[in-house]
C-alpha positions as CSV (number, residue, x, y, z in Angstrom):
1,X,20.5,-27.6,88.7
2,X,21.0,-24.5,86.6
3,X,18.8,-21.5,87.3
4,X,16.4,-20.3,84.7
5,X,18.0,-17.4,82.8
6,X,14.8,-16.1,81.2
7,X,14.8,-12.3,80.6
8,X,13.2,-10.3,83.4
9,X,10.5,-9.0,81.2
10,X,9.3,-12.5,80.3
11,X,6.0,-13.3,82.0
12,X,6.2,-15.7,85.0
13,X,3.3,-17.8,86.2
14,X,3.7,-16.4,89.7
15,X,5.8,-13.5,91.1
16,X,6.8,-13.4,94.7
17,X,8.4,-10.3,96.3
18,X,11.1,-11.2,98.9
19,X,13.6,-9.4,101.2
20,X,16.6,-11.6,100.6
21,X,18.7,-12.5,97.5
22,X,18.8,-16.1,98.6
23,X,15.4,-17.8,98.6
24,X,14.0,-21.3,98.7
25,X,11.2,-22.9,96.6
26,X,9.3,-26.1,97.0
27,X,6.6,-25.4,94.5
28,X,4.1,-24.5,97.2
29,X,2.0,-27.5,96.6
30,X,2.8,-29.6,99.6
31,X,3.0,-33.2,98.4
32,X,2.2,-32.0,94.9
33,X,5.2,-29.5,94.8
34,X,8.8,-30.3,94.0
35,X,11.9,-30.9,96.1
36,X,13.0,-27.8,98.1
37,X,15.8,-25.9,96.4
38,X,17.7,-22.8,97.2
39,X,18.1,-20.0,94.6
40,X,20.6,-17.1,94.6
41,X,19.8,-13.9,92.7
42,X,23.5,-13.0,92.5
43,X,22.8,-9.3,92.3
44,X,20.3,-9.5,89.5
45,X,17.3,-8.6,91.7
46,X,15.3,-11.6,90.5
47,X,15.6,-15.4,90.0
48,X,13.2,-18.1,88.6
49,X,12.7,-21.6,89.9
50,X,13.8,-24.2,87.4
51,X,11.0,-26.6,88.5
52,X,7.9,-24.4,88.6
53,X,9.0,-21.1,87.0
54,X,8.0,-19.0,90.0
55,X,9.8,-15.7,89.9
56,X,11.2,-14.3,93.1
57,X,11.9,-10.5,92.9
58,X,13.9,-8.6,95.4
59,X,11.6,-6.0,97.1
60,X,12.7,-2.4,96.5
61,X,13.8,-0.3,99.5
């Protein structure tokens, strides 16, 4: 699955700060979520889930 390449200034439904460039997302809804996938920021400092559009942002510092 391709990662969402929306511009970083586009508004995401949910923004989650993380400490790692590689994150996983399952939609956060238990049985109502989506399959667990792994996302890699690849040096951009952010990545969006292609299923639920959650945005994961690398915490500064």
